[in-house]
C-alpha positions as CSV (number, residue, x, y, z in Angstrom):
1,X,0.9,-19.1,10.4
2,X,1.7,-16.2,8.1
3,X,3.7,-13.2,9.2
4,X,2.2,-9.8,8.2
5,X,4.0,-6.5,8.1
6,X,1.9,-3.6,9.6
7,X,1.9,-0.3,7.8
8,X,0.2,2.4,9.8
9,X,-1.4,5.2,7.8
10,X,-0.2,8.7,8.9
11,X,-2.9,10.9,10.5
12,X,-3.2,13.5,7.7
13,X,-3.8,10.8,5.1
14,X,-6.1,8.9,7.4
15,X,-8.5,11.9,7.6
16,X,-8.7,12.1,3.8
17,X,-9.1,8.3,3.5
18,X,-12.0,8.2,6.0
19,X,-13.9,10.9,4.0
20,X,-13.3,9.4,0.6
21,X,-16.1,7.4,-1.0
22,X,-15.9,3.6,-1.0
23,X,-14.5,2.3,-4.2
24,X,-14.5,-1.3,-5.5
25,X,-11.3,-3.0,-6.7
26,X,-7.7,-2.6,-5.5
27,X,-7.0,0.7,-3.6
28,X,-3.9,2.5,-4.8
29,X,-1.9,3.7,-1.8
30,X,1.2,6.0,-1.7
31,X,4.2,4.7,0.3
32,X,4.7,8.3,1.7
33,X,1.4,8.0,3.6
34,X,2.5,5.0,5.6
35,X,5.0,4.0,8.2
36,X,6.0,0.3,8.8
37,X,5.4,-0.3,12.4
38,X,5.8,-3.9,13.5
39,X,4.4,-7.2,12.4
40,X,1.8,-9.7,13.5
41,X,1.2,-13.4,12.9
42,X,-2.1,-14.8,11.7
43,X,-3.7,-17.5,9.6
44,X,-5.2,-14.8,7.4
45,X,-5.6,-11.0,7.7
46,X,-8.7,-11.2,10.0
47,X,-6.8,-13.5,12.4
48,X,-3.9,-11.0,12.3
49,X,-6.4,-8.2,13.0
50,X,-7.6,-10.1,16.0
51,X,-4.1,-10.8,17.3
52,X,-3.1,-7.1,17.0
53,X,-6.3,-6.1,18.9
54,X,-5.6,-8.6,21.6
55,X,-2.0,-7.4,21.9
56,X,-3.4,-3.9,22.7
57,X,-2.3,-2.4,19.3
58,X,-5.4,-2.7,17.1
59,X,-5.4,-1.9,13.4
60,X,-7.3,1.2,12.4
61,X,-9.2,2.0,9.2
62,X,-6.6,2.8,6.6
63,X,-3.8,0.6,8.0
64,X,-2.2,-2.0,5.7
65,X,-1.2,-5.6,6.2
66,X,1.5,-7.0,3.8
67,X,1.9,-10.8,3.6
68,X,5.1,-12.6,3.0
69,X,4.4,-12.8,-0.7
70,X,4.0,-9.0,-0.9
71,X,0.2,-9.0,-1.2
72,X,-1.3,-5.8,0.4
73,X,-4.7,-5.7,2.2
74,X,-6.1,-2.4,3.5
75,X,-8.4,-2.2,6.6
76,X,-11.7,-0.6,5.8
77,X,-15.0,-0.3,7.7
78,X,-16.3,-3.3,5.8
79,X,-13.2,-5.5,6.3
80,X,-10.0,-6.0,4.4
81,X,-9.8,-5.2,0.7
82,X,-6.9,-5.5,-1.9
83,X,-4.5,-2.6,-2.1
84,X,-1.4,-1.9,-4.3
85,X,1.5,0.6,-4.0
86,X,1.0,3.6,-6.3
87,X,4.6,4.3,-7.4
88,X,5.4,7.5,-9.3
89,X,6.2,7.2,-13.0
90,X,9.9,7.4,-13.6
91,X,10.9,10.7,-15.2
92,X,12.6,10.2,-18.6
93,X,15.1,12.7,-19.8
94,X,14.4,13.9,-23.3
95,X,16.9,12.4,-25.6
96,X,18.0,14.5,-28.6
97,X,17.1,12.9,-31.9
98,X,20.1,11.6,-33.8
99,X,21.3,13.7,-36.7
100,X,20.5,12.3,-40.1
101,X,23.3,10.3,-41.6
102,X,24.8,11.4,-44.8
103,X,24.7,8.7,-47.6
104,X,27.4,10.4,-49.8
105,X,30.5,8.4,-50.4
């Protein structure tokens, strides 16, 4: 059995997620919108979903499961779909251009 980490979507983000149109392909999710709260074992994400429900802590639409290999799956109305962390672009400090070198000897 695989061990899945559970990331619960925060309430404010969940409301926006529920109203957003369905998109195909991997969903980009922001780490700030989630809290890691526990883990669950399962043969696959649907088995993990069932195990969480039977334990009295069901997954809700918008929650994430992360497998041991780092693969994210988001719970949607239609089942689980791929997801990926949307990490901010690193800010690069503007480097001054080097002064032209003199070729006089």
